[in-house]
C-alpha positions in Angstrom: -8.4 3.4 -13.8 -10.4 6.5 -13.2 -9.7 9.3 -10.8 -12.3 11.6 -9.5 -12.5 14.7 -7.3 -13.0 14.8 -3.6 -9.8 12.8 -2.9 -11.4 9.5 -4.1 -10.1 6.9 -6.5 -12.6 4.7 -8.4 -11.0 1.3 -8.8 -12.2 -1.4 -11.1 -13.4 -4.6 -9.5 -10.3 -6.6 -10.5 -7.9 -4.0 -9.0 -10.0 -3.7 -5.8 -10.2 -7.5 -5.4 -6.4 -7.9 -5.8 -5.7 -5.2 -3.2 -8.2 -6.6 -0.7 -6.8 -10.1 -1.1 -3.3 -8.7 -0.4 -4.6 -6.9 2.7 -6.3 -10.1 3.9 -3.1 -12.0 3.6 -1.3 -9.3 5.6 -4.0 -9.3 8.2 -3.6 -13.1 8.5 0.2 -12.6 9.0 -0.4 -10.0 11.7 -2.8 -12.4 13.5 -0.2 -15.1 13.2 2.4 -12.9 14.9 -0.1 -12.1 17.6 -0.5 -15.8 18.2 3.2 -16.3 18.3 3.5 -13.7 21.0 0.6 -15.3 22.9 2.4 -18.7 22.7 5.7 -17.2 23.8 7.4 -18.0 20.5 11.1 -17.5 20.1 12.0 -13.8 19.4 14.0 -14.5 16.2 11.0 -16.4 14.8 8.7 -13.4 15.5 11.2 -11.0 14.0 11.3 -13.1 10.9 7.5 -12.9 10.6 7.5 -9.2 11.2 10.0 -8.8 8.4 7.7 -10.7 6.1 4.9 -8.4 7.0 7.1 -5.3 6.4 7.9 -6.7 2.9 4.2 -7.4 2.2 3.2 -3.9 3.2 6.0 -2.4 1.1 4.9 -4.4 -1.9 1.3 -3.2 -1.3 2.5 0.4 -1.1 4.3 0.0 -4.4 1.1 -1.3 -6.0 -1.0 1.6 -4.7 1.8 4.1 -5.6 2.1 2.7 -9.1 -1.7 3.0 -9.7 -1.7 6.5 -8.3 1.1 7.6 -10.6 -0.4 5.9 -13.7 -3.8 7.4 -13.2 -4.2 10.5 -11.0 -0.7 12.0 -11.4 -0.5 11.3 -15.1 -3.9 12.9 -15.6 -2.9 15.9 -13.6 0.3 16.4 -15.6 -1.6 16.1 -18.9 -3.9 18.8 -17.7 -1.0 21.0 -16.8 -1.8 20.9 -13.1 0.8 20.4 -10.3 -1.4 19.6 -7.4 -1.0 15.8 -7.7 2.7 16.0 -8.5 3.2 18.1 -5.3 1.2 15.4 -3.4 3.4 12.7 -5.0 6.6 14.4 -3.8 5.2 14.6 -0.3 4.2 10.9 -0.4 7.7 9.9 -1.6 9.1 11.8 1.3 7.0 9.7 3.7 8.1 6.5 2.0 11.8 7.3 1.7 13.0 7.8 5.3 
């Protein structure tokens, strides 16, 4: 994993493919929920599917956060900088509400 400046992250093709596949599955779940609403599905069934999407997004977030910590943040710490650690603290504040 390589970090670069200008707030970009160069991902290897394997990592990118895994992330995009996960997002495609989540997108499909969202389309499924939309279809349920259009078909007047039972509320509890829709809520169950929304909970599944929430879990999928949380899992995606964990994957991205892990990659960020293991590459960008770790590199920043090794160089004695605190910019990425400060950013990480702010990110964790957004995730832990």
